[in-house]
matplotlib code that plots the C-alpha trace (Angstrom):
import matplotlib.pyplot as plt

x = [129.2, 131.9, 132.2, 130.9, 132.8, 132.4, 135.2, 137.5, 140.9, 143.2, 146.7, 149.8, 152.1, 152.1, 151.7, 150.5, 153.1, 151.2, 148.0, 149.0, 150.3, 147.0, 145.0, 147.2, 146.7, 143.0, 142.8, 144.8, 142.7, 145.8, 144.8, 145.1, 148.9, 149.4, 151.7, 151.6, 152.1, 149.1, 149.6, 149.8, 146.6, 144.8, 145.9, 144.8, 141.4, 140.7, 141.9, 139.6, 136.7, 137.0, 137.2, 134.0, 135.4, 133.2, 134.3, 138.0, 137.4, 135.6, 138.5, 141.2, 139.7, 139.4, 143.0, 144.2, 142.3, 143.8, 147.3, 146.9, 144.2, 145.1, 145.1, 142.2, 142.2, 142.0, 139.4, 137.3, 137.7, 136.8, 133.8, 132.5, 132.5, 130.9, 128.1, 127.3, 127.3, 124.9, 127.4, 126.5, 127.1, 130.7, 131.2, 130.0, 132.3, 135.5, 134.5, 133.9, 137.2, 139.0, 137.2, 139.3, 142.4, 141.3, 138.5, 138.8, 138.3, 135.2, 135.1, 134.7, 131.8, 130.2, 130.4, 129.0, 126.1, 125.5, 125.7, 123.2, 121.0, 121.0, 120.0, 117.1, 118.7, 118.0, 118.8, 122.2, 122.8, 122.0, 124.2, 127.2, 126.7, 126.4, 129.7, 131.3, 130.0, 131.5, 134.9, 134.8, 132.5, 133.9, 132.3, 129.0, 126.9, 128.3, 127.8, 124.2, 123.4, 125.1, 123.1, 119.9, 120.7, 121.0, 117.5, 116.2, 117.6, 115.5, 112.4, 112.6, 111.8, 110.7, 114.0, 115.9, 114.1, 115.4, 119.0, 118.5, 116.9, 119.9, 122.2, 120.3, 121.0, 124.7, 124.6, 121.7, 122.8, 123.3, 120.8, 121.2, 119.8, 116.7, 116.2, 116.7, 114.3, 111.7, 112.0, 111.5, 108.6, 107.0, 107.4, 105.8, 102.9, 103.6, 103.1, 102.8, 105.9, 107.7, 106.9, 108.4, 111.7, 111.6, 111.0, 113.9, 116.1, 114.7, 115.6, 119.2, 119.1, 116.1, 117.5, 117.0, 114.4, 114.1, 113.1, 110.5, 109.2, 108.9, 107.1, 104.7, 103.8, 103.1, 100.8, 99.1, 98.6, 97.0, 94.9, 96.4, 96.5, 97.3, 100.4, 101.3, 101.2, 103.2, 105.9, 105.9, 106.3, 109.4, 110.8, 110.1, 111.6, 114.9, 114.5, 111.8, 112.5, 112.0, 109.5, 108.6, 107.4, 105.5, 103.7, 102.7, 101.6, 99.4, 97.8, 97.1, 95.3, 93.3, 92.4, 91.2, 89.2, 91.4, 91.5, 92.7, 95.8, 96.2, 96.3, 98.9, 101.1, 100.8, 101.8, 104.9, 105.7, 105.4, 108.0, 110.6, 109.0, 106.9, 106.3, 105.3, 102.3, 100.9, 101.1, 99.3, 96.5, 96.5, 96.1, 93.5, 91.5, 91.8, 90.6, 87.7, 86.7, 86.9, 84.6, 87.2, 86.5, 88.6, 91.7, 91.0, 90.5, 93.9, 95.7, 94.2, 95.1, 98.8, 98.8, 97.2, 100.1, 102.4, 100.3, 97.4, 96.0, 96.0, 92.9, 92.8, 93.5, 90.9, 88.3, 88.7, 88.5, 85.4, 83.7, 84.3, 83.3, 80.0, 79.4, 79.9, 77.5, 80.4, 79.3, 81.3, 84.6, 83.5, 83.1, 86.7, 88.0, 85.5, 86.4, 90.0, 89.2, 85.6, 86.5, 89.3, 88.3, 90.7, 89.0, 86.7, 83.3, 81.5, 83.1, 81.8, 78.6, 76.1, 77.3, 77.2, 73.6, 72.6, 74.4, 72.5, 69.2, 70.0, 71.4, 69.7, 72.9, 73.1, 76.8, 76.4, 73.8, 76.4, 79.0, 76.4, 75.9, 79.6, 79.9, 76.9, 78.4, 81.8, 80.1, 78.1, 74.8, 73.1, 69.4, 70.1, 72.2, 69.3, 66.8, 68.9, 69.9, 66.2, 66.3, 69.5, 67.8, 65.2, 68.0, 70.2, 71.9, 75.3, 75.1, 74.6, 77.7, 79.5, 78.6, 80.0, 83.2, 83.7, 82.9, 84.5, 83.5, 79.8, 79.1, 80.4, 78.3, 75.5, 73.1, 73.3, 73.1, 69.9, 68.4, 69.4, 67.7, 64.5, 64.5, 65.0, 62.0, 59.6]
y = [122.1, 120.2, 116.9, 116.8, 116.8, 113.1, 112.5, 115.4, 114.3, 115.8, 115.9, 115.7, 117.3, 121.0, 122.0, 125.5, 126.8, 125.1, 127.0, 130.2, 128.2, 126.4, 129.7, 131.3, 128.3, 128.4, 132.1, 131.7, 128.7, 126.5, 124.2, 121.1, 121.9, 121.4, 118.5, 117.8, 114.6, 112.6, 114.0, 117.6, 117.3, 115.7, 118.5, 121.2, 119.6, 119.5, 123.1, 124.5, 122.4, 124.1, 127.4, 126.6, 127.3, 124.8, 125.6, 125.3, 122.1, 120.6, 121.4, 120.4, 117.0, 116.3, 117.3, 115.2, 112.2, 112.6, 112.9, 110.0, 107.8, 104.8, 106.7, 105.5, 108.7, 110.9, 108.7, 109.0, 112.7, 113.1, 110.7, 112.5, 115.8, 114.2, 112.7, 116.1, 117.7, 115.0, 113.5, 110.1, 107.9, 109.1, 108.6, 105.0, 104.3, 105.5, 103.9, 100.5, 100.8, 101.5, 98.5, 96.2, 97.7, 98.4, 96.0, 96.5, 100.2, 101.1, 104.7, 103.2, 101.0, 103.9, 106.3, 103.7, 103.3, 107.0, 107.1, 104.3, 106.1, 109.2, 107.0, 105.5, 102.0, 101.6, 97.9, 98.4, 101.4, 99.4, 96.5, 98.8, 100.8, 97.5, 96.4, 99.7, 99.2, 95.7, 97.0, 100.0, 99.4, 102.2, 104.7, 102.8, 105.5, 108.3, 106.4, 105.6, 109.2, 110.5, 108.1, 109.1, 112.8, 111.9, 110.4, 113.4, 115.6, 113.7, 113.6, 109.8, 110.1, 106.5, 105.1, 107.8, 106.7, 103.1, 104.3, 106.7, 104.1, 101.8, 104.7, 105.3, 101.7, 102.5, 106.0, 106.1, 109.3, 111.3, 114.2, 115.2, 111.9, 112.6, 115.8, 114.1, 111.2, 113.7, 115.6, 112.5, 111.4, 114.8, 114.8, 111.3, 112.8, 110.5, 113.5, 111.8, 109.8, 112.9, 114.8, 112.0, 112.4, 116.2, 116.1, 113.7, 116.3, 119.1, 117.0, 117.4, 120.9, 122.9, 126.1, 125.2, 127.7, 125.8, 122.6, 124.5, 126.0, 122.5, 121.3, 124.2, 123.6, 119.9, 120.7, 123.2, 120.6, 118.1, 121.0, 121.0, 124.8, 125.3, 123.2, 124.9, 128.3, 127.1, 125.8, 129.0, 131.1, 129.0, 129.7, 133.4, 133.5, 132.3, 134.7, 137.4, 138.5, 135.1, 136.1, 132.5, 131.8, 135.1, 134.4, 130.8, 132.0, 134.6, 131.9, 129.8, 132.8, 133.2, 129.5, 129.7, 132.9, 135.0, 137.8, 140.6, 138.5, 137.5, 141.2, 142.0, 139.2, 140.1, 143.6, 142.4, 140.2, 143.1, 145.1, 142.6, 141.9, 144.9, 143.8, 140.3, 139.7, 136.7, 138.6, 141.6, 139.4, 137.6, 140.8, 142.1, 138.8, 139.1, 142.7, 141.7, 138.8, 141.3, 143.7, 146.4, 147.2, 150.4, 148.6, 145.6, 147.8, 149.5, 146.2, 144.8, 148.0, 147.7, 144.1, 145.3, 147.7, 144.7, 142.8, 144.6, 141.4, 139.4, 137.4, 137.8, 141.5, 142.3, 139.9, 141.6, 145.1, 144.2, 142.6, 145.6, 148.0, 146.2, 146.1, 149.9, 150.3, 151.6, 149.6, 151.4, 150.7, 147.1, 146.7, 147.9, 145.1, 142.5, 143.1, 142.0, 138.6, 137.4, 135.2, 133.5, 129.9, 129.9, 132.7, 132.0, 132.7, 131.5, 134.3, 137.0, 135.7, 136.6, 140.2, 140.3, 139.2, 141.7, 144.5, 143.6, 143.6, 147.0, 148.7, 146.6, 147.1, 144.2, 143.8, 142.5, 140.0, 138.8, 138.4, 136.5, 134.1, 133.7, 132.8, 130.4, 128.6, 128.1, 126.9, 124.4, 125.8, 125.1, 125.4, 128.9, 129.7, 128.9, 130.8, 134.0, 133.5, 133.8, 137.3, 138.2, 137.2, 140.0, 142.5, 143.8, 141.0, 142.6, 141.2, 137.6, 138.2, 139.5, 136.3, 134.2, 136.3, 135.7, 131.9, 130.9, 127.2, 128.2, 127.9, 124.3, 123.4, 121.4, 121.3, 125.0, 125.8, 123.8, 125.7, 129.1, 128.1, 127.1, 130.3, 132.4, 130.6, 131.8]
z = [104.6, 106.4, 108.2, 111.7, 115.0, 115.4, 112.9, 114.1, 115.2, 117.8, 116.3, 118.4, 115.9, 115.2, 111.5, 112.1, 109.6, 106.8, 107.5, 105.7, 102.8, 102.5, 102.7, 100.0, 97.7, 98.2, 97.5, 94.3, 93.2, 93.5, 96.3, 94.0, 93.8, 97.6, 98.3, 102.1, 104.0, 105.3, 108.7, 107.5, 105.4, 108.4, 110.7, 108.2, 107.6, 111.3, 111.7, 108.9, 110.1, 113.5, 111.7, 109.8, 106.4, 104.6, 101.0, 101.8, 103.7, 100.7, 98.3, 100.8, 101.6, 97.8, 97.2, 100.2, 98.9, 95.4, 96.8, 99.3, 97.9, 100.1, 103.4, 105.5, 107.6, 104.5, 102.8, 105.9, 106.0, 102.3, 102.5, 105.6, 103.7, 100.6, 102.7, 104.4, 100.9, 99.7, 97.2, 98.7, 95.6, 95.4, 99.1, 99.0, 96.0, 97.7, 101.0, 99.4, 97.6, 100.9, 102.5, 100.4, 101.9, 105.5, 106.3, 110.1, 110.2, 112.2, 110.7, 107.2, 108.2, 110.2, 107.3, 104.9, 107.3, 107.2, 103.5, 103.0, 105.6, 103.4, 100.4, 102.3, 102.4, 106.1, 106.4, 104.8, 107.0, 110.1, 109.1, 108.6, 111.8, 113.7, 112.2, 113.2, 116.8, 117.0, 115.9, 118.2, 121.1, 123.2, 120.8, 120.4, 122.2, 120.1, 116.8, 117.7, 118.6, 115.5, 113.3, 115.2, 114.5, 110.8, 110.9, 112.8, 110.0, 107.4, 109.6, 110.3, 114.0, 114.6, 113.3, 115.2, 118.4, 117.9, 117.8, 120.7, 122.9, 122.3, 123.2, 126.3, 127.5, 127.1, 128.5, 130.9, 132.6, 129.3, 129.7, 126.1, 125.1, 127.2, 125.2, 121.8, 122.8, 124.0, 120.8, 118.6, 120.7, 120.4, 116.6, 116.6, 118.5, 121.5, 123.8, 127.2, 126.6, 125.4, 128.6, 130.7, 128.9, 129.0, 132.7, 133.1, 131.4, 133.6, 136.7, 135.7, 134.1, 135.3, 133.8, 130.1, 128.7, 125.4, 127.1, 129.3, 126.0, 124.5, 127.6, 127.4, 123.7, 124.4, 127.3, 125.0, 122.3, 124.7, 126.1, 129.6, 129.5, 133.2, 132.9, 129.6, 131.1, 134.1, 131.7, 129.7, 132.9, 133.9, 130.4, 130.7, 134.2, 132.6, 129.6, 129.8, 126.3, 124.6, 121.9, 121.0, 124.5, 124.7, 121.4, 122.4, 125.9, 124.2, 122.0, 125.1, 126.6, 123.4, 123.4, 127.0, 126.3, 128.6, 126.1, 128.3, 129.3, 125.6, 124.7, 127.4, 126.3, 122.6, 123.5, 125.3, 122.4, 119.9, 121.9, 120.5, 117.1, 116.2, 112.6, 113.4, 111.2, 113.1, 116.5, 115.0, 113.7, 117.1, 119.1, 116.7, 117.1, 120.9, 120.9, 118.6, 121.0, 123.8, 121.9, 121.6, 118.0, 117.6, 119.0, 116.8, 113.8, 114.4, 114.8, 111.7, 109.9, 110.9, 109.6, 106.4, 106.0, 105.9, 103.4, 101.7, 100.2, 103.5, 104.1, 107.9, 107.9, 105.2, 106.8, 110.2, 108.8, 106.7, 109.7, 111.9, 109.2, 108.8, 112.5, 112.5, 109.5, 107.4, 104.4, 101.8, 103.6, 104.1, 100.4, 99.8, 102.0, 100.7, 97.1, 97.8, 99.3, 98.7, 95.8, 97.6, 98.5, 101.5, 103.3, 106.2, 104.6, 107.6, 109.8, 107.5, 106.0, 108.7, 108.7, 104.9, 105.0, 107.7, 105.8, 102.6, 104.4, 105.9, 102.8, 100.0, 98.0, 95.4, 95.8, 99.4, 98.1, 95.5, 98.3, 100.4, 97.5, 97.1, 100.8, 100.6, 97.6, 99.2, 102.4, 100.2, 101.6, 98.2, 99.3, 100.7, 97.7, 95.3, 97.4, 97.4, 93.8, 92.9, 94.4, 92.5, 89.2, 89.7, 89.6, 86.7, 84.9, 85.6, 89.2, 87.9, 85.7, 88.7, 90.5, 87.6, 87.7, 91.4, 91.1, 87.8, 88.2, 88.7, 85.0, 85.0, 88.0, 86.2, 89.2, 89.8, 86.1, 85.8, 88.7, 87.2, 83.9, 85.6, 87.7, 84.5, 82.9, 85.6]

ax = plt.figure().add_subplot(projection="3d")
ax.plot(x, y, z, "-o")
ax.set_aspect("equal")
plt.show()
């Protein structure tokens, strides 16, 4: 990675002739042999940053620093690249060395602040950034927002907010600040405050679909579903093919039990992402809630084709198979998932019990016991276990196989021993 635009310079002189020389040297692995002036190195670094050639920039800034170790501009360039590449200790070392030579350079203090920030030394970071702002007050807003972005990158949203709120005082009409503040407030779960800033942003730029999407997701989280759908509709008006908006809109319809609209919206989403597993499960669940069993079965089956061991797909197919009295198919799906502690045993258990009562197949009783155990319904577990013990011992062994920790469960083991003694 390279340094960011904050430290890019606009050079007045034209050193374009040196670009090909630099590229040839890099290709030959001879970039350390380049011997340009400070100004030439600075121009070339800026050029290749703009080109996005991260690897070349890394090598070029190192070479420039080695050739001109006392140049503050090149020290800053190199330190910036080191920080972005997480070589923070080295960056701090060369910046502190340069401080003895150029103690009034705001870029050095600012980069030291960013380096300390990356090391988690937030007090030292703040002290150096404040010094940089004193030395170059004209760029205070930009420095504060850059530091805030660094904190956002490491998920320190509350600290990022401190910097952004200070920047807002200096640049009260900067709409991008509203977006950044809203984002940090959202991540800090301060949803109402976040909406205030998103709405400030939309007052200036009502055609930003991403912001409308964010507004929609926040309203969904605070369960204001009408406002959520309204925001998603604005986003879709700006970009009807925005699959993220379509997916989240469909989820809102599911959460508000508008299953027919959920199905329509999932279908629209799947036009753009036909193999999206979560959407396939979502539309299957919506069909199931809408009592369209065949359609639900087909959607679960498509999902199963993407992941044969998936819990949701196998659970859905087992459930529908039991509803249709296709108990042998149900067993195929149940065998894949019943022992997985992460599966929703509550969702399947009532149908498993009904199927056992209807078929009297011991395997369903075993699966009912597995579900009861994971749901911690111990009294029911013991009652049904007594029935299992009247059957062939292989079914008890099967239960032990599906619940490995059962043999170590002292309370249950004592109950089993007492039941066997009867």
